[in-house]
C-alpha atoms as a printed R data frame, in Angstrom:
    type eleno elety resid chain resno       x       y       z
1   ATOM     1    CA   UNK     A     1 -19.811 -20.754 -36.276
2   ATOM     2    CA   UNK     A     2 -18.783 -24.207 -35.122
3   ATOM     3    CA   UNK     A     3 -17.512 -22.650 -31.953
4   ATOM     4    CA   UNK     A     4 -19.874 -21.931 -28.988
5   ATOM     5    CA   UNK     A     5 -20.318 -18.152 -28.657
6   ATOM     6    CA   UNK     A     6 -19.572 -18.314 -24.865
7   ATOM     7    CA   UNK     A     7 -16.324 -19.890 -25.702
8   ATOM     8    CA   UNK     A     8 -15.483 -17.192 -28.308
9   ATOM     9    CA   UNK     A     9 -16.349 -14.468 -25.750
10  ATOM    10    CA   UNK     A    10 -14.051 -16.144 -23.099
11  ATOM    11    CA   UNK     A    11 -11.183 -16.306 -25.523
12  ATOM    12    CA   UNK     A    12 -11.495 -12.761 -26.754
13  ATOM    13    CA   UNK     A    13 -11.304 -11.502 -23.199
14  ATOM    14    CA   UNK     A    14  -8.176 -13.509 -22.295
15  ATOM    15    CA   UNK     A    15  -5.686 -10.715 -23.548
16  ATOM    16    CA   UNK     A    16  -7.122  -8.113 -21.447
17  ATOM    17    CA   UNK     A    17  -7.189 -10.459 -18.409
18  ATOM    18    CA   UNK     A    18  -3.466 -11.301 -19.245
19  ATOM    19    CA   UNK     A    19  -2.627  -7.594 -18.860
20  ATOM    20    CA   UNK     A    20  -3.849  -7.513 -15.377
21  ATOM    21    CA   UNK     A    21  -1.441 -10.251 -14.401
22  ATOM    22    CA   UNK     A    22   1.389  -7.848 -14.968
23  ATOM    23    CA   UNK     A    23   0.400  -5.788 -11.849
24  ATOM    24    CA   UNK     A    24   2.696  -6.165  -8.710
25  ATOM    25    CA   UNK     A    25   1.969  -9.622  -7.217
26  ATOM    26    CA   UNK     A    26   2.526  -8.346  -3.616
27  ATOM    27    CA   UNK     A    27   0.577  -5.116  -3.059
28  ATOM    28    CA   UNK     A    28   1.176  -3.337   0.109
29  ATOM    29    CA   UNK     A    29  -1.442  -3.148   2.810
30  ATOM    30    CA   UNK     A    30  -1.384   0.423   4.120
31  ATOM    31    CA   UNK     A    31  -3.861   2.730   5.696
32  ATOM    32    CA   UNK     A    32  -6.224   4.597   3.366
33  ATOM    33    CA   UNK     A    33  -8.554   7.527   3.921
34  ATOM    34    CA   UNK     A    34 -12.005   6.771   5.266
35  ATOM    35    CA   UNK     A    35 -14.579   6.581   2.441
36  ATOM    36    CA   UNK     A    36 -17.464   6.199   4.887
37  ATOM    37    CA   UNK     A    37 -17.907   2.336   4.157
38  ATOM    38    CA   UNK     A    38 -16.353  -0.969   5.099
39  ATOM    39    CA   UNK     A    39 -12.976  -1.701   3.489
40  ATOM    40    CA   UNK     A    40 -13.103  -4.187   0.654
41  ATOM    41    CA   UNK     A    41 -10.872  -7.162   0.435
42  ATOM    42    CA   UNK     A    42 -10.428  -8.645  -3.218
43  ATOM    43    CA   UNK     A    43  -9.537 -12.387  -3.454
44  ATOM    44    CA   UNK     A    44  -8.416 -13.842  -6.856
45  ATOM    45    CA   UNK     A    45  -9.035 -17.383  -8.120
46  ATOM    46    CA   UNK     A    46  -7.071 -20.278  -9.661
47  ATOM    47    CA   UNK     A    47  -3.897 -19.076 -11.475
48  ATOM    48    CA   UNK     A    48  -4.917 -15.458 -10.869
49  ATOM    49    CA   UNK     A    49  -3.254 -12.596  -9.296
50  ATOM    50    CA   UNK     A    50  -4.092  -9.545  -7.234
51  ATOM    51    CA   UNK     A    51  -3.996  -7.371 -10.478
52  ATOM    52    CA   UNK     A    52  -7.028  -9.285 -11.757
53  ATOM    53    CA   UNK     A    53  -9.171  -6.829  -9.838
54  ATOM    54    CA   UNK     A    54  -7.612  -3.763 -11.456
55  ATOM    55    CA   UNK     A    55 -10.790  -3.038 -13.448
56  ATOM    56    CA   UNK     A    56 -13.092  -3.437 -10.448
57  ATOM    57    CA   UNK     A    57 -11.009  -1.491  -8.187
58  ATOM    58    CA   UNK     A    58 -10.801   1.388 -10.532
59  ATOM    59    CA   UNK     A    59 -14.589   1.278 -10.917
60  ATOM    60    CA   UNK     A    60 -15.047   1.076  -7.149
61  ATOM    61    CA   UNK     A    61 -12.826   4.195  -6.588
62  ATOM    62    CA   UNK     A    62 -14.720   6.170  -9.214
63  ATOM    63    CA   UNK     A    63 -17.925   5.191  -7.179
64  ATOM    64    CA   UNK     A    64 -16.575   6.444  -3.950
65  ATOM    65    CA   UNK     A    65 -15.369   3.119  -2.573
66  ATOM    66    CA   UNK     A    66 -11.659   3.974  -2.324
67  ATOM    67    CA   UNK     A    67 -10.525   1.731   0.578
68  ATOM    68    CA   UNK     A    68  -9.952  -1.599  -1.114
69  ATOM    69    CA   UNK     A    69  -7.125  -4.135  -1.147
70  ATOM    70    CA   UNK     A    70  -6.190  -7.125  -3.136
71  ATOM    71    CA   UNK     A    71  -4.711 -10.275  -1.633
72  ATOM    72    CA   UNK     A    72  -1.737 -12.131  -2.948
73  ATOM    73    CA   UNK     A    73  -0.909 -15.873  -2.289
74  ATOM    74    CA   UNK     A    74   2.322 -17.798  -2.453
75  ATOM    75    CA   UNK     A    75   1.921 -19.802  -5.847
76  ATOM    76    CA   UNK     A    76   2.922 -23.084  -4.170
77  ATOM    77    CA   UNK     A    77   0.455 -22.878  -1.205
78  ATOM    78    CA   UNK     A    78  -2.480 -25.011  -0.884
79  ATOM    79    CA   UNK     A    79  -5.994 -23.824  -0.537
80  ATOM    80    CA   UNK     A    80  -5.972 -24.028   3.255
81  ATOM    81    CA   UNK     A    81  -2.753 -22.005   3.586
82  ATOM    82    CA   UNK     A    82  -4.398 -19.436   1.278
83  ATOM    83    CA   UNK     A    83  -7.438 -19.343   3.691
84  ATOM    84    CA   UNK     A    84  -5.180 -18.681   6.505
85  ATOM    85    CA   UNK     A    85  -3.392 -15.980   4.589
86  ATOM    86    CA   UNK     A    86  -6.750 -14.306   3.859
87  ATOM    87    CA   UNK     A    87  -7.631 -14.325   7.472
88  ATOM    88    CA   UNK     A    88  -4.313 -12.578   8.195
89  ATOM    89    CA   UNK     A    89  -4.932  -9.956   5.497
90  ATOM    90    CA   UNK     A    90  -8.424  -9.093   6.880
91  ATOM    91    CA   UNK     A    91  -6.992  -8.581  10.302
92  ATOM    92    CA   UNK     A    92  -4.128  -6.619   8.895
93  ATOM    93    CA   UNK     A    93  -6.562  -4.282   6.904
94  ATOM    94    CA   UNK     A    94  -8.580  -3.545  10.059
95  ATOM    95    CA   UNK     A    95  -5.355  -2.955  12.091
96  ATOM    96    CA   UNK     A    96  -3.600  -0.633   9.794
97  ATOM    97    CA   UNK     A    97  -6.656   1.531   9.447
98  ATOM    98    CA   UNK     A    98  -7.268   1.506  13.191
99  ATOM    99    CA   UNK     A    99 -10.810   0.497  12.911
100 ATOM   100    CA   UNK     A   100 -11.069  -1.285  16.214
101 ATOM   101    CA   UNK     A   101 -11.818  -4.860  17.407
102 ATOM   102    CA   UNK     A   102 -15.518  -4.800  16.285
103 ATOM   103    CA   UNK     A   103 -14.757  -3.565  12.732
104 ATOM   104    CA   UNK     A   104 -15.725  -5.652   9.657
105 ATOM   105    CA   UNK     A   105 -14.737  -5.806   5.845
106 ATOM   106    CA   UNK     A   106 -16.487  -6.814   2.729
107 ATOM   107    CA   UNK     A   107 -14.886  -9.452   0.513
108 ATOM   108    CA   UNK     A   108 -15.086  -9.772  -3.332
109 ATOM   109    CA   UNK     A   109 -13.868 -13.197  -4.468
110 ATOM   110    CA   UNK     A   110 -13.453 -14.449  -7.900
111 ATOM   111    CA   UNK     A   111 -13.764 -18.155  -8.848
112 ATOM   112    CA   UNK     A   112 -11.835 -20.299  -6.396
113 ATOM   113    CA   UNK     A   113 -11.313 -17.221  -4.242
114 ATOM   114    CA   UNK     A   114 -14.824 -17.712  -3.045
115 ATOM   115    CA   UNK     A   115 -13.925 -21.158  -1.675
116 ATOM   116    CA   UNK     A   116 -10.836 -19.742  -0.106
117 ATOM   117    CA   UNK     A   117 -13.027 -17.213   1.583
118 ATOM   118    CA   UNK     A   118 -15.491 -19.739   2.890
119 ATOM   119    CA   UNK     A   119 -12.618 -21.844   4.317
120 ATOM   120    CA   UNK     A   120 -11.321 -18.635   6.055
121 ATOM   121    CA   UNK     A   121 -14.705 -18.295   7.731
122 ATOM   122    CA   UNK     A   122 -14.010 -21.533   9.668
123 ATOM   123    CA   UNK     A   123 -11.764 -19.429  11.813
124 ATOM   124    CA   UNK     A   124 -13.984 -17.702  14.457
125 ATOM   125    CA   UNK     A   125 -11.929 -14.492  14.513
126 ATOM   126    CA   UNK     A   126 -12.207 -14.127  10.720
127 ATOM   127    CA   UNK     A   127 -15.930 -14.918  10.484
128 ATOM   128    CA   UNK     A   128 -16.737 -12.081  12.842
129 ATOM   129    CA   UNK     A   129 -14.625  -9.594  10.879
130 ATOM   130    CA   UNK     A   130 -16.516 -10.137   7.590
131 ATOM   131    CA   UNK     A   131 -19.856  -8.429   6.854
132 ATOM   132    CA   UNK     A   132 -20.511  -9.119   3.133
133 ATOM   133    CA   UNK     A   133 -19.073 -11.689   0.638
134 ATOM   134    CA   UNK     A   134 -19.736 -11.105  -3.042
135 ATOM   135    CA   UNK     A   135 -18.532 -14.286  -5.084
136 ATOM   136    CA   UNK     A   136 -17.904 -14.001  -8.824
137 ATOM   137    CA   UNK     A   137 -18.290 -17.205 -10.626
138 ATOM   138    CA   UNK     A   138 -17.429 -19.311  -7.596
139 ATOM   139    CA   UNK     A   139 -17.977 -23.118  -7.953
140 ATOM   140    CA   UNK     A   140 -19.614 -23.423  -4.511
141 ATOM   141    CA   UNK     A   141 -20.447 -27.064  -5.224
142 ATOM   142    CA   UNK     A   142 -17.383 -27.927  -7.345
143 ATOM   143    CA   UNK     A   143 -17.023 -27.904 -10.962
144 ATOM   144    CA   UNK     A   144 -16.817 -30.989 -13.239
145 ATOM   145    CA   UNK     A   145 -14.334 -29.280 -15.494
146 ATOM   146    CA   UNK     A   146 -11.768 -29.915 -12.678
147 ATOM   147    CA   UNK     A   147 -11.642 -33.451 -13.937
148 ATOM   148    CA   UNK     A   148  -9.355 -32.305 -16.716
149 ATOM   149    CA   UNK     A   149  -6.303 -31.689 -14.459
150 ATOM   150    CA   UNK     A   150  -4.912 -32.954 -11.300
151 ATOM   151    CA   UNK     A   151  -2.872 -30.100  -9.513
152 ATOM   152    CA   UNK     A   152  -3.639 -29.637  -5.792
153 ATOM   153    CA   UNK     A   153  -5.639 -26.466  -6.607
154 ATOM   154    CA   UNK     A   154  -7.741 -28.085  -9.297
155 ATOM   155    CA   UNK     A   155  -8.409 -31.066  -7.207
156 ATOM   156    CA   UNK     A   156  -9.874 -28.833  -4.588
157 ATOM   157    CA   UNK     A   157 -12.473 -27.652  -7.092
158 ATOM   158    CA   UNK     A   158 -13.749 -31.086  -7.816
159 ATOM   159    CA   UNK     A   159 -17.190 -31.810  -6.283
160 ATOM   160    CA   UNK     A   160 -15.888 -34.745  -4.158
161 ATOM   161    CA   UNK     A   161 -12.803 -32.836  -2.833
162 ATOM   162    CA   UNK     A   162 -11.915 -32.741   0.903
163 ATOM   163    CA   UNK     A   163 -11.892 -28.947   0.773
164 ATOM   164    CA   UNK     A   164 -15.657 -28.827  -0.352
165 ATOM   165    CA   UNK     A   165 -16.529 -31.466   2.227
166 ATOM   166    CA   UNK     A   166 -15.260 -29.184   4.923
167 ATOM   167    CA   UNK     A   167 -17.685 -26.436   3.641
168 ATOM   168    CA   UNK     A   168 -20.889 -28.463   3.347
169 ATOM   169    CA   UNK     A   169 -21.968 -27.753   6.900
170 ATOM   170    CA   UNK     A   170 -22.151 -24.040   5.806
171 ATOM   171    CA   UNK     A   171 -25.053 -25.018   3.624
172 ATOM   172    CA   UNK     A   172 -27.799 -23.915   3.311
173 ATOM   173    CA   UNK     A   173 -26.258 -20.583   3.918
174 ATOM   174    CA   UNK     A   174 -27.430 -19.151   7.171
175 ATOM   175    CA   UNK     A   175 -26.492 -15.584   6.765
176 ATOM   176    CA   UNK     A   176 -26.235 -13.202   9.659
177 ATOM   177    CA   UNK     A   177 -25.472 -13.438  12.458
178 ATOM   178    CA   UNK     A   178 -23.913 -16.865  12.148
179 ATOM   179    CA   UNK     A   179 -22.404 -16.275   8.832
180 ATOM   180    CA   UNK     A   180 -21.730 -13.038   6.775
181 ATOM   181    CA   UNK     A   181 -24.171 -11.947   4.082
182 ATOM   182    CA   UNK     A   182 -23.455 -13.840   0.968
183 ATOM   183    CA   UNK     A   183 -24.243 -12.710  -2.670
184 ATOM   184    CA   UNK     A   184 -23.280 -15.067  -5.548
185 ATOM   185    CA   UNK     A   185 -23.048 -13.521  -8.990
186 ATOM   186    CA   UNK     A   186 -22.980 -16.113 -11.739
187 ATOM   187    CA   UNK     A   187 -23.713 -16.662 -15.352
188 ATOM   188    CA   UNK     A   188 -24.917 -19.396 -17.589
189 ATOM   189    CA   UNK     A   189 -22.294 -18.243 -20.040
190 ATOM   190    CA   UNK     A   190 -19.564 -19.277 -17.612
191 ATOM   191    CA   UNK     A   191 -17.904 -22.195 -19.359
192 ATOM   192    CA   UNK     A   192 -15.465 -22.824 -16.453
193 ATOM   193    CA   UNK     A   193 -18.294 -23.881 -14.195
194 ATOM   194    CA   UNK     A   194 -19.839 -27.209 -15.141
195 ATOM   195    CA   UNK     A   195 -22.606 -26.941 -14.510
196 ATOM   196    CA   UNK     A   196 -22.938 -23.201 -14.229
197 ATOM   197    CA   UNK     A   197 -25.574 -23.661 -11.513
198 ATOM   198    CA   UNK     A   198 -22.718 -24.907  -9.243
199 ATOM   199    CA   UNK     A   199 -22.460 -21.249  -8.376
200 ATOM   200    CA   UNK     A   200 -25.863 -21.082  -6.848
201 ATOM   201    CA   UNK     A   201 -25.984 -21.429  -3.082
202 ATOM   202    CA   UNK     A   202 -29.279 -22.287  -1.222
203 ATOM   203    CA   UNK     A   203 -29.893 -19.528   1.412
204 ATOM   204    CA   UNK     A   204 -27.666 -16.944  -0.408
205 ATOM   205    CA   UNK     A   205 -28.660 -13.957  -2.473
206 ATOM   206    CA   UNK     A   206 -27.947 -15.563  -6.004
207 ATOM   207    CA   UNK     A   207 -28.002 -13.092  -9.146
208 ATOM   208    CA   UNK     A   208 -27.475 -14.300 -12.540
209 ATOM   209    CA   UNK     A   209 -25.657 -12.046 -15.091
210 ATOM   210    CA   UNK     A   210 -26.756 -13.228 -18.521
211 ATOM   211    CA   UNK     A   211 -23.921 -13.394 -21.261
212 ATOM   212    CA   UNK     A   212 -21.057 -12.691 -18.788
213 ATOM   213    CA   UNK     A   213 -18.100 -14.989 -19.119
214 ATOM   214    CA   UNK     A   214 -15.945 -16.314 -16.193
215 ATOM   215    CA   UNK     A   215 -13.267 -13.691 -17.088
216 ATOM   216    CA   UNK     A   216 -16.011 -11.054 -17.898
217 ATOM   217    CA   UNK     A   217 -17.207 -11.266 -14.191
218 ATOM   218    CA   UNK     A   218 -13.959  -9.334 -13.393
219 ATOM   219    CA   UNK     A   219 -14.298  -6.649 -16.095
220 ATOM   220    CA   UNK     A   220 -17.639  -6.504 -17.991
221 ATOM   221    CA   UNK     A   221 -19.512  -3.329 -17.185
222 ATOM   222    CA   UNK     A   222 -22.567  -5.195 -16.122
223 ATOM   223    CA   UNK     A   223 -20.564  -7.266 -13.740
224 ATOM   224    CA   UNK     A   224 -18.858  -4.128 -12.309
225 ATOM   225    CA   UNK     A   225 -22.190  -2.373 -11.544
226 ATOM   226    CA   UNK     A   226 -23.594  -5.781 -10.304
227 ATOM   227    CA   UNK     A   227 -20.792  -6.101  -7.825
228 ATOM   228    CA   UNK     A   228 -21.204  -2.571  -6.493
229 ATOM   229    CA   UNK     A   229 -24.925  -3.035  -6.013
230 ATOM   230    CA   UNK     A   230 -24.256  -6.297  -4.114
231 ATOM   231    CA   UNK     A   231 -21.851  -4.598  -1.850
232 ATOM   232    CA   UNK     A   232 -24.366  -1.849  -1.263
233 ATOM   233    CA   UNK     A   233 -27.087  -4.330  -0.295
């Protein structure tokens, strides 16, 4: 009873999250049948992997959104190179599916993946290719928990980081036509974001998911349904 219940829930979900790390780290980008909707590109967060989205991708397929992809990043790359990689993946998804120059994708990004996505939008070619972004527990304003480590990736999550400084001009979020539609899913039970309100973006569509942990945003049933609803508008 001396342990915060949100911490207990987060720890309890770690084994299942660990299983998703066993998926192939370099998923192939190949054409997929038209499902009548925009392709979805999933972007993992700090120390994550493409397999983290296995529960969500299975759920999306069951709901009829079958054209989805997960990004992989080189583990030693910095956040700027990851953003460039994401831009390349988005362009490749459109190209392999022969969607045309004016086609767009939707992006679902967990944690640091949301910051990678926003950095990718600094490229004019990428920003025009993205319609909707759904972030899951992204520290849009940085998290004070990042004070506990000093790796290059963690440093980029500090509120005073150069990466976040590059993104401040995007706020308040303007939305279309200047920027993609942004939906931020967040939870006060997310112990990785300090404070949890750092996921709230002025000008965006912010939706709180009570009782869902940082890991749970990738797999809790309420989070899966909320992500689908966010993609659908």
